[in-house]
N, C-alpha and C positions, 0 to 999 in steps of 0.2 A: 504493500500500500504506500502511495506517495506520502511524503512527510512535510513538504515545504509550501511552495507557491505555485500558482498557475497563471495563465493569461486569460483575461476576460475583457469583454466590452462593457464599459460603464458610461452612464449619463451623469455628469456632474452639474449640468445646467440645462434647462429646457431650450429647445430650438430645433433647427433642421438637422439633416444627416451629419453635418459637420461637428455636432456636439458629441458624437459617438467616439469614445477614447479607448484605445487598446492598452489596458493597464496590467500590472502585475499585482495580484492579490493573494491572500492566504487560501489554501484549499479548505473547503468547509468539511466539517465532520458530521456524520449522520447521528441524529438523535433517535429516541424511541420511535419505532414504526417506520424508519427511513432506511434508504440505501444510498450509498455514494456511487454515482455513475460516471465513468470515464466517457466523455461525450465524443462521438464520431461525427455527428451532423445535427444541425439545428434548423428547424423550419421557422420561417419568419411570417408574421401575421399582422393584420391591422392594429391589434392592441399594442404591438411593439412600437409602432410610430405614434400611437396615441400617447403612450407613456413618455416617449422621447419629447413630445410636444407639450407635455404637462396636462394631458387629458382635457384640453380646452374645448373639445367637441362633446364632452359628456356633461350632463347637468350636474352642478356642484353637489347636490344632495345625494347623488348616486356614485360619486367618485370614490374608488378605493383609496385608502391612505397608504402612503409610502414616503420614505425619506431618501434624500440624495446623499451621496452617489448611489445609484441603483444599477444592477445588472438586468437588462431586459431579457425577455424571451420565455417561452413556455414549452415549446415543442422540441423534444430531443429523441435521438436514437443513439445508443451506446452500449457499453459493457459494464456490468456490475463490478465494482472494485471492492466494496465492503458493504456489510449489512449489519444493522443493529441486532442485538441478541434476541429481541422479541419478534423478528420478522420471519415468517414462515413462507415457504414457496419460492423464495429467491435465493440464489447462491452466487458466490463470487464466480465470475466468468460468464454468467448468463447474458445473452444479448436481449436488450429490452428497448421499448419505446414508450413515450408517454406525453400527455398534456399535464404540465406540472402546476399544481396549486391554483388553477384558474377557477373562479374569476378574481382572485387577488392578483396583485402584480409582484408576487414574491417568487416567481418561477426561476429567475436567475439562470436562464439556459444558455445565454451567449458566453460560454466559458468552456475551458478544457475539462472541468469537473463540475458536477452539480449534485446537491443533495435533494433527493426526491422522496415524497411519501410512497411507500411500497404500494399502497392502494391506487396510486395514480399510474402505475406501470403495468405493462403487459409484455409478454414475450414477443420479441420482434419476429415477424413472419420469416421463416427460413428462406422463402423464395424471392425475397427482395433485399436490396442492399440498404445500408444505413441512410443514404441520401433519400431514397424513396420512402423509407419508414419515417424519417423525420418530417416529411411533407404531409403525413397523414393525420396526426392527432387532433389539432384544433379544428381544421376544416372538415375532416371526416366525422368527428364527434358532433360538430354543429349540424351537419346534414343528418346524422343519425338521430339526434335528439329532437330535431324539428320534424322529421319525416317518419321515423321508425318507432322509437321508444324514448320518452323523456329521461327515464331512469333516475329521477330525483323529484322531490316535492318542494324544492326551494322556490319561493315566488320570484317572478321576474321583477326587476326594478321598474319595468315599463308598463306593467299591467297587474291588476288584482287577481284576475281569473287564472286558474291553472291551465297551462298549455296542454292540448291534447292533439297528437298527430291524427291525420286523416287516414283511414284504412285505404291502402293502395292495392289495386288489382287491375285486370285487363279491361275493366269497364271505367277506369279512372283516367281522366286527362289532366296532366300536370304541366303548367307553364313555368319555366325557370328563367328568371331574368338575371343576367350576369352569369350565364351558364358556363363560360370558359374559365372562370376564376377558380380559386381554391375550393370554396364551399360549393359553387355551382357545378363543377365537374364531378364532385362526389355525389351531389344530390341527383344529378342526371343518372348516374350509374346505379344508385340505390333504387330510384324509381323504376328503372328498367328491370332491375333484379326482382321487383314486385310486379312486373308485367304491365306497368302503366304505359299509357301513350304520352310521350314527352314532346313538348314544344320548347325548343331552346331559343333564347333571345340573347344575341351578342353582336359584335361587329362582324362584317363580312369575312374578315381575315380568318375567323375561327370556324367557318362553316364546315370545312372538310374534317377538321379535328372533332367537332361535336357530333357530326354524323357517324364518324368512326366509333365514338363512344356509345352510339345507339340512339341519338336523337331522331324522332320520327318526322319532325317538322322543324324548319329553321327560319327565324326572322332576323334580318339585319336591321337593327334599330337605327342605323345611320341612314337608311333608305325608307323605312316604313315605321308607322306607329302601331305597335302590337294591338292596342285597344281598338284600332280601326279594322284589324284583320281577323281577330279571334273573338269568339264568344262561347258561352256554355262550357267554360272550363270548370273543373271541379276544385282545383287547387292552384294557386300561384305561390311559388316560393321566390321572393324577391331578395336576392343577395346584395342588391345595390342600396335599396331603401332611400331615405331622404324625402324631401318634399314632393318629388315627382311620383312616389310610389302609389299614391291614391288613384292614379289613372288606371291601374290594373284592376281596380274594383269592377270596372265596366266589362272586363273580359269574363267574369264569373257568372255561372248559373245561380239561380236562387238556391240557398243552402250551401253554396261554395264557401271557400275560405282563402284568405290571403295571409301568408306567413312572411312577415318582413324580418330578415335577419338582423338588420340595424333599423330600429324603429323610425318611421316617418311620421307624417301628420295626416290623420284621417278624421273625416267628419262623421260623428256618431249618427246624425240624422240620415246621412247618405247610406251608411252601411245598413241601418235599420230598414230604409226604404227599399234597398236592393235585396234585403234578406240574406246578407252574407256576414261572415265572421272575420275579424282581424285578430290574429293571435300570434304571440311570439314567446320565446323562452330565452334564457341566457345559458349558453353552453357551460358545462361544469366538467371538471376532471372526473374520469371514470375508467379505471383500469379494466373492469369486467366488460364494459361495452367495447372498449378498444380491442380486447381479445376477440370479441365477436367479429368486429370489423377486420381484425388481423386474419381471421380464417377466410374471409372473402378475398383479402389481398393475396393470401397464400395460394388460393385456388385460381387466381386470375379473374375472378368474377368482377372485382373492382380493381382498378389500377390507379396509381398516383402518377400524375403527369408533372414533370419538372420543367418549369419555365427557364430557370438559370441557376447556377451555383456560384458562390463566392467564398474565398477563404475567410475564416473568422476575422482575421485582421482587417479585411476589406468590408466590414459590415456597413460602412458608410456607402460604398458603391451599391450594395444590395438594397439599402433604403432608397437610394437615388433611382435604382431600377424600379422599385415599387411605386415611387412617386410618378413615374412616367405612365403608369397604367397599362391597360390592354394586356394584362398578365394572362398567360395560358398555363393554368395549373399553379404550381408552387415555386417559390424562391427559397433556396436552401443555402445555409452556411456550412462549410466543411471544416472540420477540426483535425489538424494533423495529429 
């Protein structure tokens, strides 16, 4: 087991990608219920740049607390280096992946080593490498908890009602907005796993990619407005959210549902008049669900698409890539 220091990316002050610093810090030690993981790859996600920016886009009353300097990141794939005495089912040398400590901002994944709650980890699928495994946890679990099984009873900070996924089968039509991104490309594949008819919305450059993943219909949002082309949809999963999300209410049949991954603004009177539901949840770490997703990854039923990779030291460049948008799949940091 290592005894000294490691390299990690830390945020000392809020700002753009330039505030990400490559520091030398002590290697953490696992406490009760935890494992120390030697990190091989780190998936990057929107909460990473929200944290870097100071969570300015999140309502103050729902912002998690954290202190600077902070190591960003939640998604890891690596090898168990040590385990606490009370941890069962994990051993030194096991290959694991996980979404760490979310929805807190204490994941600290942008590092050569990370301490993780054992309950947040699952065995890495043997059939995929660490880079692809690191791209799966947050995006894959978000799609899973929205569409398949919530897996927890924690209330969403955005709504009072408990989120309930819609039963998906061959008679269900699902529209996915932002289908080429991290959550979107997992959601498309999970909906197809359940035999649903899937309409993918993205820019035209992603059409062949999304049809390869199984999309039955494709809409290029740069050329057409989905709400003018589609109606009688059972479910919309909007991975983009924001103020424009309400337009998708008009694509739904009565009794349909809109699931915004990042909450937008919706008119209660309009949703009541249309007879539709708007519902969301907040993804949470869940090693058991990740193990289920891992079995689909191992079988090739679902795959992780990698947009690009960057060395840990170049986290700034990875965040700059993310800021340019039009991401196809996941951006991953590699750790030597």
